C-alpha positions in Angstrom: 21.3 53.9 -105.6 19.9 56.9 -107.4 16.2 57.8 -107.8 15.4 58.5 -111.5 12.5 59.9 -113.5 12.9 59.7 -117.2 16.6 59.0 -116.7 17.1 62.2 -114.7 18.1 62.2 -111.0 15.4 63.6 -108.8 15.8 65.3 -105.4 15.0 64.1 -102.0 15.4 66.1 -98.7 17.7 63.4 -97.4 20.5 65.0 -99.4 20.2 68.3 -97.5 20.8 69.2 -93.9 17.5 71.1 -94.0 15.7 67.9 -94.7 16.3 66.7 -91.1 14.4 67.8 -88.1 15.8 70.2 -85.5 15.7 67.3 -83.0 17.9 65.2 -85.3 20.3 68.0 -85.8 20.4 68.8 -82.1 20.9 65.1 -81.3 24.5 65.3 -82.5 24.4 65.4 -86.3 26.8 68.1 -87.3 26.8 67.7 -91.1 26.1 65.5 -94.0 29.4 64.0 -95.0 30.2 65.2 -98.5 33.7 63.9 -98.9 34.4 60.2 -98.3 30.7 59.5 -97.9 29.5 61.7 -100.8 26.1 60.8 -102.2 25.4 58.4 -99.3 21.7 58.1 -99.7 19.9 55.2 -101.4 16.6 56.3 -103.0 14.0 54.7 -105.3 11.1 56.3 -107.1 8.0 54.1 -106.6 5.7 56.1 -108.8 4.6 59.1 -110.8 1.0 60.4 -110.6 0.2 63.7 -112.3 2.6 66.3 -111.0 4.0 64.2 -108.3 6.7 61.6 -107.9 7.2 59.6 -104.8 9.3 56.9 -103.3 11.6 55.9 -100.4 15.1 57.1 -99.4 17.6 56.2 -96.8 19.2 58.8 -94.6 22.6 60.3 -95.6 25.6 59.4 -93.6 26.5 62.1 -91.1 29.7 63.3 -89.3 28.7 63.6 -85.7 30.3 64.8 -82.4 31.6 61.3 -81.7 33.3 61.2 -85.1 31.1 58.3 -86.2 29.1 58.2 -89.3 25.5 57.4 -88.3 22.3 57.5 -90.3 19.4 59.6 -89.0 17.0 56.8 -89.9 16.9 53.7 -92.0 14.4 54.9 -94.6 11.8 57.6 -95.1 9.1 58.1 -97.7 9.3 61.3 -99.9 7.0 63.1 -102.3 8.1 65.6 -104.9 5.6 68.2 -106.1 6.1 70.2 -109.3 4.2 72.3 -111.8 6.3 72.3 -115.0 9.7 70.8 -114.4 9.9 67.6 -112.2 13.6 68.1 -111.7 13.2 71.4 -109.9 10.5 70.0 -107.6 9.9 70.7 -103.9 10.6 67.5 -102.0 8.5 66.6 -98.9 9.6 64.2 -96.3 7.0 61.8 -94.9 7.5 61.7 -91.1 5.9 59.1 -88.9 2.4 60.2 -88.1 2.7 59.5 -84.3 2.6 61.8 -81.3 4.4 61.7 -78.0 7.2 59.3 -78.9 10.3 61.2 -79.6 12.3 58.1 -80.4 9.9 57.0 -83.1 9.7 60.5 -84.6 13.5 60.7 -84.6 14.6 57.4 -85.9 11.4 55.6 -87.0 11.0 54.6 -90.6 8.4 55.4 -93.3 7.8 54.2 -96.8 5.8 55.7 -99.7 4.7 52.6 -101.8 1.8 53.9 -103.9 -0.4 56.9 -104.5 -3.7 58.0 -106.1 -5.1 61.4 -107.0 -8.2 62.4 -105.1 -10.4 65.4 -105.0 -8.5 66.6 -101.9 -5.0 66.0 -103.2 -2.5 63.1 -103.6 -3.2 60.2 -101.2 0.0 58.4 -100.5 0.1 55.0 -98.7 2.9 53.0 -97.2 4.1 52.1 -93.8 5.3 54.0 -90.7 6.9 53.1 -87.4 4.6 53.6 -84.4 6.5 52.1 -81.5 9.8 50.6 -80.6 10.2 46.8 -80.8 10.8 45.1 -77.5 14.5 45.0 -76.7 14.8 42.9 -73.6 16.0 39.9 -75.6 19.2 41.6 -76.7 20.7 38.5 -78.4 18.0 38.8 -81.1 18.9 42.4 -81.9 22.6 42.4 -81.2 24.8 42.5 -84.3 27.2 39.7 -85.0 30.6 41.2 -83.9 32.3 39.1 -86.5 30.6 41.2 -89.1 31.3 44.6 -87.5 34.2 46.4 -85.9 34.7 44.3 -82.8 37.0 46.8 -81.3 34.1 49.2 -80.8 32.3 46.6 -78.7 28.6 46.6 -78.1 27.3 47.9 -74.8 24.0 46.3 -73.9 23.0 49.0 -71.5 23.6 51.7 -74.0 21.4 49.9 -76.6 18.6 49.5 -74.1 18.7 53.2 -73.3 18.4 54.4 -76.9 14.6 54.6 -76.8 14.6 56.5 -73.5 17.3 59.1 -74.5 16.5 60.1 -78.1 18.6 63.3 -77.9 21.8 61.3 -77.9 21.0 58.3 -80.1 23.3 59.4 -82.9 26.3 59.5 -80.6 26.1 55.8 -79.8 26.6 53.3 -82.6 24.5 50.7 -80.7 21.4 52.9 -81.5 21.8 52.3 -85.2 20.5 48.8 -84.6 17.2 50.0 -83.2 14.1 48.3 -84.6 10.4 49.3 -84.7 6.9 48.0 -84.9 5.3 49.3 -88.1 1.8 50.0 -89.2 0.2 50.8 -92.6 0.0 54.6 -93.0 -1.2 57.4 -95.3 -0.3 61.0 -96.1 -2.6 63.4 -97.9 -0.7 65.9 -100.0 -2.4 69.2 -100.9 -1.2 72.5 -102.5 0.5 73.5 -99.2 2.2 70.2 -98.4 0.9 67.5 -96.1 -2.6 68.3 -95.0 -3.4 65.0 -93.1 -1.6 61.8 -92.1 -2.2 58.8 -89.9 -2.1 55.0 -89.5 -4.4 52.7 -91.4 -6.3 50.0 -89.7 -6.2 49.0 -86.1 -3.0 47.6 -84.5 -2.5 44.9 -82.0 -0.1 45.6 -79.2 3.3 46.7 -80.4 4.9 43.5 -79.2 3.6 40.0 -78.6 3.1 39.6 -74.9 4.1 36.0 -75.0 7.0 36.3 -77.4 9.0 39.4 -76.4 11.1 39.5 -79.7 8.0 39.7 -82.0 6.5 43.0 -83.0 3.5 44.1 -85.1 4.3 44.8 -88.8 1.9 46.1 -91.4 2.1 48.0 -94.7 -0.2 49.4 -97.5 1.5 48.3 -100.7 -1.1 49.8 -103.2 -4.1 52.0 -103.3 -7.0 52.8 -105.7 -10.2 54.8 -105.7 -13.4 52.8 -106.0 -16.4 53.9 -108.1 -17.9 55.8 -105.2 -14.7 57.8 -104.8 -13.6 56.1 -101.5 -10.1 54.7 -101.3 -9.2 51.0 -100.9 -5.6 50.2 -99.9 -4.1 46.7 -99.9 -1.0 45.1 -98.3 -0.4 43.1 -95.2 -1.1 43.2 -91.5 -0.2 41.1 -88.5 -2.5 38.5 -87.1 -2.1 36.5 -83.9 -2.4 32.8 -84.7 -4.1 31.0 -81.8 -2.1 33.1 -79.3 0.9 31.2 -80.5 2.8 33.4 -82.9 2.5 36.6 -85.0 2.1 36.1 -88.8 1.9 38.5 -91.8 -1.4 38.1 -93.7 -2.7 39.8 -96.8 -5.3 42.5 -96.0 -7.3 45.3 -97.5 -8.1 48.6 -95.8 -11.1 50.8 -96.6 -12.2 54.3 -95.5 -14.5 57.2 -96.5 -12.8 59.9 -98.6 -14.2 62.4 -96.1 -12.9 60.5 -93.0 -9.4 59.2 -93.6 -8.8 59.0 -89.9 -11.0 55.9 -89.6 -9.9 52.8 -91.7 -11.3 49.3 -91.5 -8.9 46.4 -91.8 -10.1 43.1 -93.4 -7.9 40.0 -93.8 -8.4 38.5 -97.2 -10.5 35.2 -96.9 -9.0 31.9 -98.0 -5.5 32.8 -97.0 -5.5 32.1 -93.3 -2.3 31.3 -91.5 -2.6 28.0 -89.6 -0.5 26.9 -86.6 2.0 24.0 -86.9 5.1 23.3 -89.0 3.2 21.9 -92.0 1.0 24.9 -92.7 0.1 26.0 -96.2 1.4 29.5 -95.9 4.1 31.2 -93.8 2.9 34.6 -94.9 0.6 36.3 -97.5 0.7 39.7 -99.0 -1.5 41.8 -101.4 0.5 43.7 -104.0 -2.1 45.5 -106.2 -5.7 46.6 -106.4 -7.9 48.3 -109.0 -11.0 50.5 -108.9 -13.3 47.5 -109.0 -11.7 46.3 -105.7 -10.0 43.3 -107.5 -6.9 42.5 -105.5 -3.8 40.5 -106.5 -0.9 39.2 -104.4 1.1 36.2 -103.2 0.9 33.4 -100.6 4.3 32.1 -99.6 4.4 28.5 -98.7 6.7 26.8 -96.2 10.0 25.4 -97.4 8.4 22.6 -99.2 5.4 24.5 -100.7 5.5 27.1 -103.5 4.7 30.8 -103.5 1.4 31.1 -105.2 -0.1 34.1 -107.0 -3.8 34.8 -106.0 -6.6 37.1 -107.1 -9.6 38.2 -105.0 -12.6 40.5 -105.6 -13.9 42.0 -102.4 -17.2 40.4 -101.5 -16.7 37.3 -103.7 -16.0 34.4 -101.4 -12.3 33.5 -101.0 -9.1 34.2 -102.8 -8.4 32.1 -105.9 -5.0 30.9 -107.1 -3.8 31.4 -110.6 -2.4 27.8 -110.7 -6.0 26.7 -110.4 -7.4 29.3 -112.8 -4.9 28.9 -115.6 -3.0 25.6 -115.1 -1.7 25.7 -118.7 0.9 28.3 -117.6 0.9 27.9 -113.8 1.9 24.3 -113.6 1.6 22.3 -110.3 4.0 23.4 -107.6 5.3 26.3 -109.7 6.2 29.5 -107.9 4.5 32.7 -109.0 4.0 36.4 -108.2 1.1 38.7 -109.1 2.6 42.2 -108.9 -0.1 44.5 -110.2 -3.5 44.9 -111.8 -5.1 47.8 -113.8 -8.7 48.9 -114.1 -9.2 46.6 -117.1 -8.6 43.6 -114.8 -5.3 42.9 -116.5 -2.8 41.3 -114.1 1.0 41.1 -114.5 3.8 39.3 -112.7 6.1 36.3 -113.1 5.8 32.5 -113.0 8.3 29.6 -113.0 8.8 28.1 -116.5 10.4 24.9 -115.3 10.6 22.8 -112.2 13.3 23.8 -109.8 14.5 20.4 -108.7 15.8 21.9 -105.5 17.5 24.9 -107.2 16.1 28.3 -108.0 13.9 27.9 -111.1 14.0 30.1 -114.1 10.9 32.3 -114.4 9.3 34.6 -117.0 6.7 37.4 -117.0 3.1 36.8 -117.7 -0.2 38.7 -118.1 -3.6 37.4 -117.1 -7.0 38.8 -118.1 -9.4 38.4 -115.2 -13.1 38.7 -116.2 -12.4 41.2 -119.0 -10.8 41.1 -122.5 -8.5 43.4 -124.5 -9.6 44.6 -127.9 -7.7 46.3 -130.7 -8.5 49.6 -132.4 -11.1 47.8 -134.6 -12.9 46.3 -131.6 -11.6 42.7 -132.2 -10.7 40.7 -129.1 -6.9 40.2 -128.9 -6.5 38.9 -125.3 -9.6 37.0 -124.2 -11.0 37.0 -120.6 -9.9 34.4 -118.1 -6.7 33.4 -120.0 -3.0 34.0 -119.4 0.0 34.6 -121.8 3.7 34.7 -121.4 5.0 38.2 -122.3 7.7 36.6 -124.4 5.0 35.3 -126.7 3.3 38.7 -126.9 6.6 40.5 -127.9 7.7 37.8 -130.4 7.8 39.3 -133.8 8.7 36.0 -135.5 11.5 37.9 -137.2 15.3 37.4 -137.7 17.3 36.0 -134.8 19.0 39.4 -134.3 15.8 41.4 -134.2 15.0 43.6 -131.3 12.3 41.3 -130.0 14.6 38.3 -130.0 17.2 40.2 -128.1 15.1 40.1 -124.9 13.4 37.6 -122.7 11.0 39.2 -120.2 11.7 37.8 -116.8 9.5 39.9 -114.5 6.6 42.4 -114.9 6.2 44.8 -112.0 3.4 47.1 -113.1 0.8 48.0 -115.6 -1.2 51.2 -116.2 -4.7 51.6 -117.5 -3.5 52.0 -121.1 -1.9 48.5 -120.9 1.7 49.8 -120.8 3.8 47.3 -118.8 6.9 48.0 -116.7 9.2 45.0 -116.8 12.7 43.6 -116.3 14.3 41.5 -119.1 17.3 39.5 -119.9 19.2 41.2 -122.8 21.4 39.3 -125.3 23.4 41.6 -127.5 23.1 40.5 -131.1 20.0 38.4 -130.3 19.5 34.9 -128.9 20.4 31.9 -131.1 16.8 31.3 -132.1 13.3 32.4 -131.3 12.5 29.7 -128.7 11.7 30.3 -125.0 15.1 28.9 -123.7 17.4 29.8 -126.5 21.0 30.3 -125.6 22.9 33.6 -125.7 26.4 33.5 -127.1 27.5 36.5 -124.9 26.8 37.3 -121.3 23.2 38.2 -120.6 22.4 41.4 -118.8 19.3 42.5 -116.9 17.7 45.7 -118.2 14.5 47.7 -117.7 12.0 47.6 -120.5 8.6 49.1 -121.4 6.0 47.1 -123.3 3.4 49.1 -125.2 0.3 47.6 -126.9 0.2 47.9 -130.7 -3.2 49.5 -131.6 -3.9 47.5 -134.7 -2.6 44.1 -133.5 -4.8 41.0 -133.9 -5.0 37.7 -132.2 -3.2 36.2 -135.2 -0.2 38.3 -134.4 0.5 36.3 -131.2 3.2 33.8 -132.1 4.0 31.5 -129.2 7.7 30.7 -128.8 8.7 27.0 -129.0 9.7 25.1 -125.9 12.7 23.5 -127.5 15.8 25.6 -126.9 17.5 23.8 -129.8 14.8 24.8 -132.2 16.4 25.9 -135.5 15.5 29.4 -136.6 12.7 29.6 -139.2 11.1 32.8 -140.3 7.4 32.6 -141.1 7.2 36.3 -141.6 4.5 38.9 -141.3 3.9 39.3 -137.6 4.9 42.2 -135.5 3.7 40.8 -132.2 1.1 42.7 -130.1 3.5 44.5 -127.7 6.2 46.9 -128.8 9.3 46.7 -126.7 11.5 49.6 -125.6 14.7 49.2 -123.6 15.2 51.8 -120.8 18.7 51.0 -119.7 20.5 49.0 -117.0 18.3 50.2 -114.2 15.3 49.1 -112.1 11.9 50.0 -113.5 8.9 50.5 -111.3 5.2 50.4 -112.1 3.2 53.5 -112.8 -0.3 54.7 -113.0 
């Protein structure tokens, strides 16, 4: 998987031997394999902020002394800094901000999930390994030998020794299955590289003392600067439920811009994980936050309960669910996802459009205006506050069946910037769908593509033409409308949100 910015491949240090620490090279990594395993990294750009792009990459495959092909780590965050040309940038690798644990520093993972520009540089948030997971219960970590080369065998003693002998971890294939406890983390990038890094929030013990196979997991998924200039990050953290089990729960993290070494973790109210098999949520996660400290995310139900998108403003009671706020779109027991929110309180994500009946349901992208409204260039309200719309309705131009707008159905929206530009994934039907309705058939094979949706400055509320529910609707042109969002296809690739 290739990391792209504007359809151009961008560099990460994972493609170069110089991108790995001396300890990793001394541990038995002799070279990055550039023949059979050429281009063996998987990288994704998660964002672009000013003169930076950032994301997460896997390690390359190496040829080592044992003639195996190990990876130095599962994944690492990266940041590219540039002045004029983003494709000749200087890549930085985000190492785990821990001290004294050579095994974590050598093989531990990091991610770069989001970033915001501050007075002191680029503040990047994500996750980082901080301790090894407990390994005494080998059967929970041991690979299924039916799925790997059984002739190599799996030596339990070698696996247990990986953490205590980090200088030889790459010469033993068992060490490639090492697992870690992970914490939310940050890195501050200045003109001379990384100026400060550390964990966010306060951890529990690395492992659950009563359940040896369970370890602490946390991550910061998004970050924003509040009006006072202090950062707020959101994501998830681990909570101990009645000393019975560990559970992942949506959380936000706050700090002073002048003291990033001290963060406060707060679990989002109204999303508590309860003990027992019939609990409302198995886990919850916060996906986005804006400068007004409005947070959006998801609460995953158990096998019989849906995933529900929520919204929460810090200090305002408890989280609220979109199926309660806008039941016209979020029908009872529908699954939904709230992926991102901008500083205008505009939320984007996806929601089921029909009941699943035991199978995976079809879903479509939506946008929801929380507390604010969107106006056009003349000051007229186009999208009113406290209402939600399907993006398929907002892109509908009510034109010919083979029009650009009718060639796409927007299935997922992953991000939105403060100008209202939406990053999304769509189904594409070459030549257009049979008619303009929501569930119109495609006479050829549908493809998934990345699209960008841009607000049309002079659009009015009358330009919103809702698509009919009946997928057998005959095509009729009423004419005149251009929709309120212009749609641009970006190719057959994934598309991430950007500031």
